[in-house]
NUMAR-791403 format. One record per residue (C-alpha): residue in three letters; chain; x, y, z. Coordinates in pm, 1 decimal. Each point is the difference from the previous one (the first is absolute). Layout:
<pts>
<pt residuo="ALA" cadena="A" xx="X" yy="Y" zz="Z"/>
...
</pts>
This chain:
<pts>
<pt residuo="MET" cadena="A" xx="2.8" yy="-407.2" zz="-1897.6"/>
<pt residuo="LYS" cadena="A" xx="300.4" yy="-229.7" zz="-23.6"/>
<pt residuo="LEU" cadena="A" xx="180.8" yy="-32.0" zz="330.5"/>
<pt residuo="THR" cadena="A" xx="330.5" yy="-136.8" zz="-127.9"/>
<pt residuo="GLY" cadena="A" xx="264.5" yy="252.7" zz="99.9"/>
<pt residuo="THR" cadena="A" xx="-262.2" yy="242.3" zz="137.1"/>
<pt residuo="ARG" cadena="A" xx="99.1" yy="190.4" zz="313.8"/>
<pt residuo="VAL" cadena="A" xx="-268.6" yy="-30.1" zz="268.0"/>
<pt residuo="LEU" cadena="A" xx="-1.6" yy="200.3" zz="323.6"/>
<pt residuo="LEU" cadena="A" xx="-198.5" yy="-190.7" zz="263.9"/>
<pt residuo="THR" cadena="A" xx="-91.6" yy="152.1" zz="336.7"/>
<pt residuo="GLY" cadena="A" xx="-95.5" yy="-223.2" zz="290.7"/>
<pt residuo="ALA" cadena="A" xx="245.1" yy="-252.3" zz="-142.8"/>
<pt residuo="SER" cadena="A" xx="90.5" yy="-164.7" zz="330.8"/>
<pt residuo="GLY" cadena="A" xx="-357.9" yy="-110.2" zz="80.5"/>
<pt residuo="GLY" cadena="A" xx="-177.4" yy="-319.9" zz="-100.0"/>
<pt residuo="ILE" cadena="A" xx="-160.7" yy="130.9" zz="-319.5"/>
<pt residuo="GLY" cadena="A" xx="299.3" yy="223.1" zz="-73.5"/>
<pt residuo="SER" cadena="A" xx="252.5" yy="-279.1" zz="39.3"/>
<pt residuo="ALA" cadena="A" xx="-204.6" yy="-235.2" zz="-219.6"/>
<pt residuo="SER" cadena="A" xx="-49.7" yy="277.0" zz="-257.2"/>
<pt residuo="ALA" cadena="A" xx="373.1" yy="69.7" zz="-23.1"/>
<pt residuo="ARG" cadena="A" xx="62.4" yy="-368.3" zz="-63.8"/>
<pt residuo="ALA" cadena="A" xx="-275.0" yy="-24.3" zz="-264.4"/>
<pt residuo="LEU" cadena="A" xx="120.5" yy="314.6" zz="-177.4"/>
<pt residuo="VAL" cadena="A" xx="360.2" yy="-123.2" zz="-10.7"/>
<pt residuo="ASP" cadena="A" xx="-120.4" yy="-337.1" zz="-128.9"/>
<pt residuo="ALA" cadena="A" xx="-184.0" yy="190.5" zz="-275.0"/>
<pt residuo="GLY" cadena="A" xx="327.1" yy="164.3" zz="-104.6"/>
<pt residuo="ALA" cadena="A" xx="-31.3" yy="335.1" zz="176.6"/>
<pt residuo="ARG" cadena="A" xx="262.4" yy="175.6" zz="208.1"/>
<pt residuo="VAL" cadena="A" xx="-141.5" yy="98.6" zz="338.4"/>
<pt residuo="MET" cadena="A" xx="98.7" yy="278.2" zz="236.5"/>
<pt residuo="GLY" cadena="A" xx="-162.4" yy="-86.7" zz="330.6"/>
<pt residuo="VAL" cadena="A" xx="-91.0" yy="257.6" zz="262.1"/>
<pt residuo="GLY" cadena="A" xx="-45.3" yy="-78.2" zz="368.4"/>
<pt residuo="ARG" cadena="A" xx="47.3" yy="162.6" zz="338.5"/>
<pt residuo="GLY" cadena="A" xx="283.8" yy="-234.0" zz="93.0"/>
<pt residuo="PRO" cadena="A" xx="297.7" yy="-154.1" zz="-178.5"/>
<pt residuo="ARG" cadena="A" xx="-52.4" yy="-237.9" zz="-288.6"/>
<pt residuo="PRO" cadena="A" xx="-119.7" yy="-340.7" zz="127.7"/>
<pt residuo="ALA" cadena="A" xx="240.2" yy="-284.0" zz="-71.9"/>
<pt residuo="THR" cadena="A" xx="-273.9" yy="-183.5" zz="-190.1"/>
<pt residuo="SER" cadena="A" xx="-99.4" yy="295.1" zz="-220.6"/>
<pt residuo="ALA" cadena="A" xx="10.4" yy="-51.8" zz="-375.0"/>
<pt residuo="ALA" cadena="A" xx="39.4" yy="373.9" zz="-63.2"/>
<pt residuo="THR" cadena="A" xx="302.0" yy="98.9" zz="-207.6"/>
<pt residuo="ALA" cadena="A" xx="37.6" yy="335.2" zz="181.0"/>
<pt residuo="TRP" cadena="A" xx="-125.2" yy="135.2" zz="331.7"/>
<pt residuo="VAL" cadena="A" xx="-83.2" yy="333.7" zz="164.7"/>
<pt residuo="SER" cadena="A" xx="-48.8" yy="13.8" zz="377.6"/>
<pt residuo="ALA" cadena="A" xx="-240.7" yy="285.7" zz="68.6"/>
<pt residuo="ASP" cadena="A" xx="-299.3" yy="88.4" zz="215.1"/>
<pt residuo="LEU" cadena="A" xx="-264.5" yy="123.6" zz="-243.8"/>
<pt residuo="ALA" cadena="A" xx="-194.4" yy="157.6" zz="284.9"/>
<pt residuo="THR" cadena="A" xx="267.1" yy="273.3" zz="9.0"/>
<pt residuo="ALA" cadena="A" xx="79.9" yy="268.5" zz="-256.5"/>
<pt residuo="GLU" cadena="A" xx="366.8" yy="-99.8" zz="12.0"/>
<pt residuo="GLY" cadena="A" xx="-80.7" yy="-363.2" zz="-71.7"/>
<pt residuo="ARG" cadena="A" xx="-222.6" yy="85.8" zz="-294.6"/>
<pt residuo="ALA" cadena="A" xx="257.2" yy="237.8" zz="-145.0"/>
<pt residuo="ALA" cadena="A" xx="268.6" yy="-269.3" zz="20.7"/>
<pt residuo="VAL" cadena="A" xx="-215.6" yy="-250.8" zz="-188.2"/>
<pt residuo="ILE" cadena="A" xx="-102.1" yy="248.0" zz="-268.1"/>
<pt residuo="GLU" cadena="A" xx="362.9" yy="97.5" zz="-59.1"/>
<pt residuo="ALA" cadena="A" xx="105.8" yy="-365.8" zz="-14.0"/>
<pt residuo="ALA" cadena="A" xx="-274.7" yy="-66.6" zz="-256.2"/>
<pt residuo="ARG" cadena="A" xx="117.6" yy="295.6" zz="-209.1"/>
<pt residuo="GLN" cadena="A" xx="363.0" yy="-108.5" zz="-0.7"/>
<pt residuo="TRP" cadena="A" xx="-92.7" yy="-363.2" zz="-66.8"/>
<pt residuo="GLY" cadena="A" xx="-239.3" yy="84.1" zz="-282.5"/>
<pt residuo="ALA" cadena="A" xx="-311.0" yy="-171.5" zz="137.3"/>
<pt residuo="GLN" cadena="A" xx="-257.0" yy="-88.7" zz="-265.0"/>
<pt residuo="VAL" cadena="A" xx="-259.6" yy="-160.2" zz="226.4"/>
<pt residuo="VAL" cadena="A" xx="-97.9" yy="99.1" zz="354.3"/>
<pt residuo="VAL" cadena="A" xx="-208.5" yy="-227.8" zz="223.0"/>
<pt residuo="LEU" cadena="A" xx="-124.9" yy="176.4" zz="313.5"/>
<pt residuo="GLY" cadena="A" xx="-57.3" yy="-292.4" zz="233.8"/>
<pt residuo="ALA" cadena="A" xx="99.5" yy="138.3" zz="340.4"/>
<pt residuo="GLY" cadena="A" xx="-284.5" yy="34.6" zz="248.2"/>
<pt residuo="GLU" cadena="A" xx="-110.1" yy="-1.9" zz="361.8"/>
<pt residuo="PRO" cadena="A" xx="-258.6" yy="-239.2" zz="151.0"/>
<pt residuo="ALA" cadena="A" xx="-293.8" yy="97.7" zz="218.7"/>
<pt residuo="PHE" cadena="A" xx="-246.3" yy="-251.4" zz="141.8"/>
<pt residuo="GLY" cadena="A" xx="-269.9" yy="30.2" zz="261.9"/>
<pt residuo="PRO" cadena="A" xx="-323.9" yy="187.6" zz="63.5"/>
<pt residuo="LEU" cadena="A" xx="28.6" yy="364.2" zz="-98.5"/>
<pt residuo="MET" cadena="A" xx="-95.0" yy="97.6" zz="355.2"/>
<pt residuo="GLY" cadena="A" xx="311.0" yy="-179.2" zz="124.5"/>
<pt residuo="LEU" cadena="A" xx="253.7" yy="177.0" zz="-224.9"/>
<pt residuo="ASP" cadena="A" xx="176.0" yy="297.3" zz="155.0"/>
<pt residuo="GLU" cadena="A" xx="76.3" yy="322.1" zz="-183.6"/>
<pt residuo="ALA" cadena="A" xx="370.1" yy="-79.5" zz="-37.4"/>
<pt residuo="THR" cadena="A" xx="-86.0" yy="-324.9" zz="-180.4"/>
<pt residuo="LEU" cadena="A" xx="-249.0" yy="173.8" zz="-227.2"/>
<pt residuo="GLN" cadena="A" xx="254.2" yy="264.9" zz="-95.7"/>
<pt residuo="ARG" cadena="A" xx="285.9" yy="-247.5" zz="-51.3"/>
<pt residuo="VAL" cadena="A" xx="-200.1" yy="-236.9" zz="-220.2"/>
<pt residuo="LEU" cadena="A" xx="-151.4" yy="281.6" zz="-205.7"/>
<pt residuo="HIS" cadena="A" xx="342.6" yy="153.6" zz="-54.6"/>
<pt residuo="MET" cadena="A" xx="170.1" yy="-324.7" zz="-102.2"/>
<pt residuo="ASN" cadena="A" xx="-282.2" yy="-147.2" zz="-208.2"/>
<pt residuo="LEU" cadena="A" xx="-122.6" yy="307.3" zz="-186.5"/>
<pt residuo="THR" cadena="A" xx="211.7" yy="311.1" zz="49.0"/>
<pt residuo="VAL" cadena="A" xx="331.7" yy="-177.5" zz="-58.6"/>
<pt residuo="PRO" cadena="A" xx="-109.2" yy="-164.7" zz="-330.0"/>
<pt residuo="ALA" cadena="A" xx="-123.2" yy="338.9" zz="-121.8"/>
<pt residuo="LEU" cadena="A" xx="329.6" yy="168.3" zz="92.4"/>
<pt residuo="MET" cadena="A" xx="201.7" yy="-281.9" zz="-154.8"/>
<pt residuo="ALA" cadena="A" xx="-202.0" yy="29.4" zz="-320.1"/>
<pt residuo="GLN" cadena="A" xx="66.3" yy="373.4" zz="-12.0"/>
<pt residuo="GLY" cadena="A" xx="372.2" yy="-60.5" zz="26.1"/>
<pt residuo="LEU" cadena="A" xx="25.4" yy="-306.5" zz="-222.2"/>
<pt residuo="VAL" cadena="A" xx="-225.7" yy="85.7" zz="-295.6"/>
<pt residuo="PRO" cadena="A" xx="258.9" yy="249.1" zz="-135.9"/>
<pt residuo="VAL" cadena="A" xx="259.5" yy="-279.9" zz="22.1"/>
<pt residuo="LEU" cadena="A" xx="-226.5" yy="-244.9" zz="-181.5"/>
<pt residuo="ARG" cadena="A" xx="-79.6" yy="250.5" zz="-273.4"/>
<pt residuo="GLN" cadena="A" xx="361.7" yy="-20.3" zz="-110.6"/>
<pt residuo="ALA" cadena="A" xx="-65.6" yy="-355.6" zz="-120.9"/>
<pt residuo="PRO" cadena="A" xx="-175.6" yy="-60.7" zz="-333.7"/>
<pt residuo="GLN" cadena="A" xx="-227.3" yy="-251.0" zz="173.4"/>
<pt residuo="ALA" cadena="A" xx="-58.3" yy="-2.3" zz="375.0"/>
<pt residuo="ARG" cadena="A" xx="-238.8" yy="-132.9" zz="262.5"/>
<pt residuo="LEU" cadena="A" xx="-109.9" yy="123.0" zz="342.2"/>
<pt residuo="VAL" cadena="A" xx="-179.2" yy="-269.8" zz="201.6"/>
<pt residuo="PHE" cadena="A" xx="-192.3" yy="69.1" zz="319.0"/>
<pt residuo="VAL" cadena="A" xx="-67.9" yy="-296.2" zz="228.1"/>
<pt residuo="GLY" cadena="A" xx="-352.7" yy="34.1" zz="134.0"/>
<pt residuo="SER" cadena="A" xx="-228.0" yy="-255.0" zz="164.8"/>
<pt residuo="ALA" cadena="A" xx="-329.4" yy="-180.2" zz="-45.4"/>
<pt residuo="LEU" cadena="A" xx="-96.6" yy="176.6" zz="323.4"/>
<pt residuo="ALA" cadena="A" xx="-9.6" yy="327.6" zz="-194.0"/>
<pt residuo="ARG" cadena="A" xx="-332.2" yy="-106.9" zz="-153.1"/>
<pt residuo="ILE" cadena="A" xx="-146.8" yy="-209.3" zz="282.2"/>
<pt residuo="GLY" cadena="A" xx="-51.2" yy="134.6" zz="351.4"/>
<pt residuo="VAL" cadena="A" xx="94.1" yy="-296.2" zz="220.3"/>
<pt residuo="PRO" cadena="A" xx="-38.4" yy="39.4" zz="378.4"/>
<pt residuo="GLY" cadena="A" xx="341.5" yy="46.1" zz="157.5"/>
<pt residuo="PHE" cadena="A" xx="152.4" yy="171.3" zz="-303.3"/>
<pt residuo="ALA" cadena="A" xx="-179.3" yy="334.9" zz="4.1"/>
<pt residuo="TRP" cadena="A" xx="312.1" yy="215.3" zz="-5.8"/>
<pt residuo="TYR" cadena="A" xx="225.8" yy="-225.4" zz="-205.4"/>
<pt residuo="GLY" cadena="A" xx="-274.7" yy="-41.6" zz="-260.6"/>
<pt residuo="ALA" cadena="A" xx="-64.7" yy="375.2" zz="-4.6"/>
<pt residuo="THR" cadena="A" xx="364.6" yy="76.8" zz="-70.9"/>
<pt residuo="LYS" cadena="A" xx="12.4" yy="-262.3" zz="-275.5"/>
<pt residuo="ALA" cadena="A" xx="-318.5" yy="142.9" zz="-151.9"/>
<pt residuo="GLY" cadena="A" xx="192.3" yy="325.3" zz="-20.4"/>
<pt residuo="VAL" cadena="A" xx="284.3" yy="-179.2" zz="-179.0"/>
<pt residuo="HIS" cadena="A" xx="-248.8" yy="-142.9" zz="-249.0"/>
<pt residuo="ARG" cadena="A" xx="-137.1" yy="345.2" zz="-78.3"/>
<pt residuo="LEU" cadena="A" xx="351.6" yy="147.4" zz="-13.4"/>
<pt residuo="ALA" cadena="A" xx="111.9" yy="-260.1" zz="-254.4"/>
<pt residuo="GLU" cadena="A" xx="-314.1" yy="42.8" zz="-208.1"/>
<pt residuo="THR" cadena="A" xx="28.9" yy="377.5" zz="-16.1"/>
<pt residuo="LEU" cadena="A" xx="374.7" yy="3.6" zz="-65.2"/>
<pt residuo="ARG" cadena="A" xx="-50.5" yy="-253.9" zz="-278.4"/>
<pt residuo="ARG" cadena="A" xx="-230.1" yy="248.2" zz="-169.9"/>
<pt residuo="GLU" cadena="A" xx="228.8" yy="296.2" zz="64.2"/>
<pt residuo="LEU" cadena="A" xx="297.0" yy="-179.3" zz="-157.8"/>
<pt residuo="ALA" cadena="A" xx="-187.9" yy="-166.1" zz="-286.2"/>
<pt residuo="ASP" cadena="A" xx="184.9" yy="204.6" zz="-264.6"/>
<pt residuo="THR" cadena="A" xx="347.3" yy="-71.6" zz="142.0"/>
<pt residuo="SER" cadena="A" xx="236.7" yy="-296.6" zz="-10.4"/>
<pt residuo="VAL" cadena="A" xx="-101.1" yy="-100.5" zz="353.4"/>
<pt residuo="ARG" cadena="A" xx="-278.7" yy="-254.9" zz="38.2"/>
<pt residuo="VAL" cadena="A" xx="-155.3" yy="-16.2" zz="345.8"/>
<pt residuo="GLN" cadena="A" xx="-128.7" yy="-336.2" zz="125.7"/>
<pt residuo="MET" cadena="A" xx="-143.6" yy="-135.3" zz="321.3"/>
<pt residuo="LEU" cadena="A" xx="29.1" yy="-345.8" zz="155.9"/>
<pt residuo="ALA" cadena="A" xx="-260.4" yy="-91.6" zz="262.1"/>
<pt residuo="PRO" cadena="A" xx="87.0" yy="-314.2" zz="199.5"/>
<pt residuo="ARG" cadena="A" xx="-250.2" yy="-169.2" zz="227.6"/>
<pt residuo="ALA" cadena="A" xx="98.1" yy="-149.0" zz="338.3"/>
<pt residuo="THR" cadena="A" xx="359.8" yy="-121.5" zz="-23.1"/>
<pt residuo="ARG" cadena="A" xx="200.0" yy="-222.4" zz="234.7"/>
<pt residuo="THR" cadena="A" xx="287.7" yy="221.2" zz="119.5"/>
<pt residuo="GLY" cadena="A" xx="148.5" yy="147.2" zz="315.9"/>
<pt residuo="PHE" cadena="A" xx="-203.6" yy="314.5" zz="-79.2"/>
<pt residuo="ASN" cadena="A" xx="-290.9" yy="-174.4" zz="174.9"/>
<pt residuo="SER" cadena="A" xx="-27.8" yy="11.6" zz="376.9"/>
<pt residuo="ALA" cadena="A" xx="-113.7" yy="-300.9" zz="202.7"/>
<pt residuo="ALA" cadena="A" xx="-343.4" yy="163.6" zz="30.5"/>
<pt residuo="VAL" cadena="A" xx="-29.5" yy="33.0" zz="-378.1"/>
<pt residuo="THR" cadena="A" xx="92.1" yy="-365.2" zz="-45.2"/>
<pt residuo="ALA" cadena="A" xx="-254.9" yy="-99.9" zz="264.2"/>
<pt residuo="GLN" cadena="A" xx="-276.0" yy="192.3" zz="-177.7"/>
<pt residuo="GLN" cadena="A" xx="95.0" yy="-152.6" zz="-335.0"/>
<pt residuo="GLN" cadena="A" xx="-21.5" yy="-347.5" zz="148.1"/>
<pt residuo="ALA" cadena="A" xx="-329.8" yy="69.8" zz="177.4"/>
<pt residuo="THR" cadena="A" xx="-159.3" yy="130.9" zz="-320.8"/>
<pt residuo="ALA" cadena="A" xx="159.1" yy="-254.6" zz="-237.4"/>
<pt residuo="THR" cadena="A" xx="159.3" yy="283.3" zz="-196.9"/>
<pt residuo="ALA" cadena="A" xx="195.3" yy="-109.9" zz="-307.4"/>
<pt residuo="VAL" cadena="A" xx="366.7" yy="92.5" zz="48.5"/>
<pt residuo="ASP" cadena="A" xx="255.0" yy="5.9" zz="-282.8"/>
<pt residuo="PRO" cadena="A" xx="372.0" yy="-74.8" zz="31.0"/>
<pt residuo="PRO" cadena="A" xx="215.9" yy="305.3" zz="-85.3"/>
<pt residuo="GLU" cadena="A" xx="130.0" yy="-180.1" zz="-308.5"/>
<pt residuo="ARG" cadena="A" xx="-345.4" yy="21.8" zz="-155.8"/>
<pt residuo="VAL" cadena="A" xx="0.0" yy="378.2" zz="40.4"/>
<pt residuo="ALA" cadena="A" xx="350.8" yy="17.0" zz="-145.6"/>
<pt residuo="GLU" cadena="A" xx="-108.1" yy="-201.8" zz="-303.5"/>
<pt residuo="ALA" cadena="A" xx="-295.5" yy="235.9" zz="-45.0"/>
<pt residuo="LEU" cadena="A" xx="235.3" yy="299.1" zz="6.6"/>
<pt residuo="VAL" cadena="A" xx="206.8" yy="-148.4" zz="-280.8"/>
<pt residuo="ARG" cadena="A" xx="-317.3" yy="-72.2" zz="-200.7"/>
<pt residuo="LEU" cadena="A" xx="-118.6" yy="356.4" zz="53.0"/>
<pt residuo="LEU" cadena="A" xx="328.6" yy="145.3" zz="-123.8"/>
<pt residuo="HIS" cadena="A" xx="-3.9" yy="-227.4" zz="-304.7"/>
<pt residuo="SER" cadena="A" xx="-349.1" yy="125.5" zz="-84.0"/>
<pt residuo="ASP" cadena="A" xx="-158.1" yy="335.5" zz="-78.6"/>
<pt residuo="ARG" cadena="A" xx="-264.0" yy="-40.6" zz="269.7"/>
<pt residuo="ALA" cadena="A" xx="-71.0" yy="297.6" zz="221.2"/>
<pt residuo="GLU" cadena="A" xx="-90.0" yy="-212.3" zz="303.7"/>
<pt residuo="LEU" cadena="A" xx="31.1" yy="-358.0" zz="115.8"/>
<pt residuo="HIS" cadena="A" xx="-212.0" yy="-121.4" zz="291.6"/>
<pt residuo="LEU" cadena="A" xx="80.5" yy="-338.9" zz="149.6"/>
<pt residuo="GLY" cadena="A" xx="-267.1" yy="-251.2" zz="100.6"/>
<pt residuo="GLY" cadena="A" xx="-314.6" yy="-71.4" zz="-199.6"/>
<pt residuo="PRO" cadena="A" xx="-240.7" yy="24.5" zz="295.8"/>
<pt residuo="GLU" cadena="A" xx="165.7" yy="322.1" zz="117.4"/>
<pt residuo="ARG" cadena="A" xx="-32.7" yy="158.1" zz="-346.0"/>
<pt residuo="LEU" cadena="A" xx="-367.0" yy="-93.9" zz="-17.9"/>
<pt residuo="PHE" cadena="A" xx="-71.4" yy="109.4" zz="356.3"/>
<pt residuo="GLY" cadena="A" xx="179.5" yy="329.3" zz="-58.4"/>
<pt residuo="ALA" cadena="A" xx="-212.2" yy="71.0" zz="-307.8"/>
<pt residuo="LEU" cadena="A" xx="-321.0" yy="-94.4" zz="178.5"/>
<pt residuo="ASN" cadena="A" xx="100.2" yy="205.3" zz="302.2"/>
<pt residuo="ALA" cadena="A" xx="38.9" yy="306.3" zz="-221.2"/>
<pt residuo="TRP" cadena="A" xx="-359.8" yy="-36.7" zz="-112.8"/>
<pt residuo="PHE" cadena="A" xx="-177.2" yy="-156.5" zz="295.9"/>
<pt residuo="GLY" cadena="A" xx="223.1" yy="77.0" zz="298.4"/>
<pt residuo="PRO" cadena="A" xx="-265.5" yy="82.3" zz="262.1"/>
<pt residuo="HIS" cadena="A" xx="-198.4" yy="-309.2" zz="-96.5"/>
<pt residuo="MET" cadena="A" xx="301.5" yy="-224.1" zz="59.8"/>
<pt residuo="ASP" cadena="A" xx="74.2" yy="111.7" zz="355.7"/>
<pt residuo="GLY" cadena="A" xx="-154.8" yy="-312.5" zz="148.7"/>
<pt residuo="GLY" cadena="A" xx="254.4" yy="-214.9" zz="-179.8"/>
<pt residuo="PHE" cadena="A" xx="270.5" yy="117.0" zz="240.3"/>
<pt residuo="ALA" cadena="A" xx="-159.9" yy="-125.3" zz="321.1"/>
<pt residuo="LYS" cadena="A" xx="260.7" yy="-272.7" zz="48.3"/>
<pt residuo="HIS" cadena="A" xx="282.3" yy="246.5" zz="-64.8"/>
<pt residuo="ARG" cadena="A" xx="-145.6" yy="231.6" zz="264.0"/>
<pt residuo="ALA" cadena="A" xx="-30.1" yy="-288.7" zz="246.2"/>
<pt residuo="ALA" cadena="A" xx="355.4" yy="-115.9" zz="-73.2"/>
<pt residuo="LEU" cadena="A" xx="129.6" yy="355.3" zz="40.4"/>
<pt residuo="ASN" cadena="A" xx="-159.9" yy="28.7" zz="342.1"/>
<pt residuo="ALA" cadena="A" xx="150.4" yy="-334.3" zz="97.8"/>
<pt residuo="VAL" cadena="A" xx="358.1" yy="77.1" zz="-106.6"/>
<pt residuo="ALA" cadena="A" xx="12.2" yy="371.0" zz="87.8"/>
<pt residuo="THR" cadena="A" xx="-182.0" yy="15.9" zz="334.2"/>
<pt residuo="PRO" cadena="A" xx="171.4" yy="-107.7" zz="323.9"/>
<pt residuo="PRO" cadena="A" xx="-206.2" yy="-231.3" zz="223.0"/>
<pt residuo="GLY" cadena="A" xx="-250.3" yy="197.2" zz="206.4"/>
<pt residuo="ALA" cadena="A" xx="31.2" yy="318.6" zz="-207.8"/>
<pt residuo="THR" cadena="A" xx="-276.3" yy="163.9" zz="-202.8"/>
<pt residuo="PRO" cadena="A" xx="36.9" yy="-74.7" zz="-374.2"/>
<pt residuo="ALA" cadena="A" xx="143.4" yy="306.6" zz="-170.9"/>
<pt residuo="THR" cadena="A" xx="-234.1" yy="-43.6" zz="-296.4"/>
<pt residuo="GLY" cadena="A" xx="-310.9" yy="12.0" zz="214.5"/>
<pt residuo="ASN" cadena="A" xx="-179.7" yy="282.1" zz="175.2"/>
<pt residuo="PRO" cadena="A" xx="176.8" yy="165.7" zz="293.1"/>
<pt residuo="PRO" cadena="A" xx="-119.6" yy="-108.2" zz="342.8"/>
<pt residuo="ALA" cadena="A" xx="-291.5" yy="198.5" zz="136.7"/>
<pt residuo="ALA" cadena="A" xx="84.3" yy="278.0" zz="242.1"/>
<pt residuo="PRO" cadena="A" xx="-91.7" yy="-78.9" zz="359.2"/>
<pt residuo="SER" cadena="A" xx="-328.0" yy="152.5" zz="112.5"/>
<pt residuo="ARG" cadena="A" xx="18.9" yy="286.6" zz="247.6"/>
<pt residuo="PRO" cadena="A" xx="-152.1" yy="-41.4" zz="343.4"/>
</pts>
């Protein structure tokens, strides 16, 4: 797909990957309508902006209507919510919020935006997933689970829309250096020598994906290989995450507390 003059709607446009993606898309000749919760950042390269909270029905409706009036030809669903820490340490409100933003919202946005995209003779719908969708890394149980759902959503919708003008694609970044990461995430990455990409690399990959006919683009050679191996030999690879488990306990457990990834303390014996 040629991007020159193409109208791209980009959600999550105020974040690290989103901001870099808007810049890369504009540099490639596209016109970008950015979407973020707040006003357009002064440094944004987007040519238009919609301030909306996608977690709400009103926010989603506003973006879908703006896309319809603007004539969007490409939609990149990049907005998301982080979640890091042992599953036992995540409260119900966090689980519900992250699930809603990372999986339910992309599904609802797709429902509303596919009819808009079908008005174009050639259109793209891109879901932003994660390498964590295919590799269960300690500390990312819930985030990875929601992104695994995005992966399956994109795959199935791609097949459902195969005879239409809308091509569905998925971009799966690996660890990326942005404000999306908490201090604990950064500490675990450093302790485990995790490779971390700058957001510009993800943005460049997005442009490559749109220029191609590929269904999916996964960043990071080792992550692609490990994801494939994990699909076949997952239980046999559990031991390879010992240092991630140790790092998780170190960054997520206050001094003197019982590690949340371990067994609960034994109940006191009765007299």
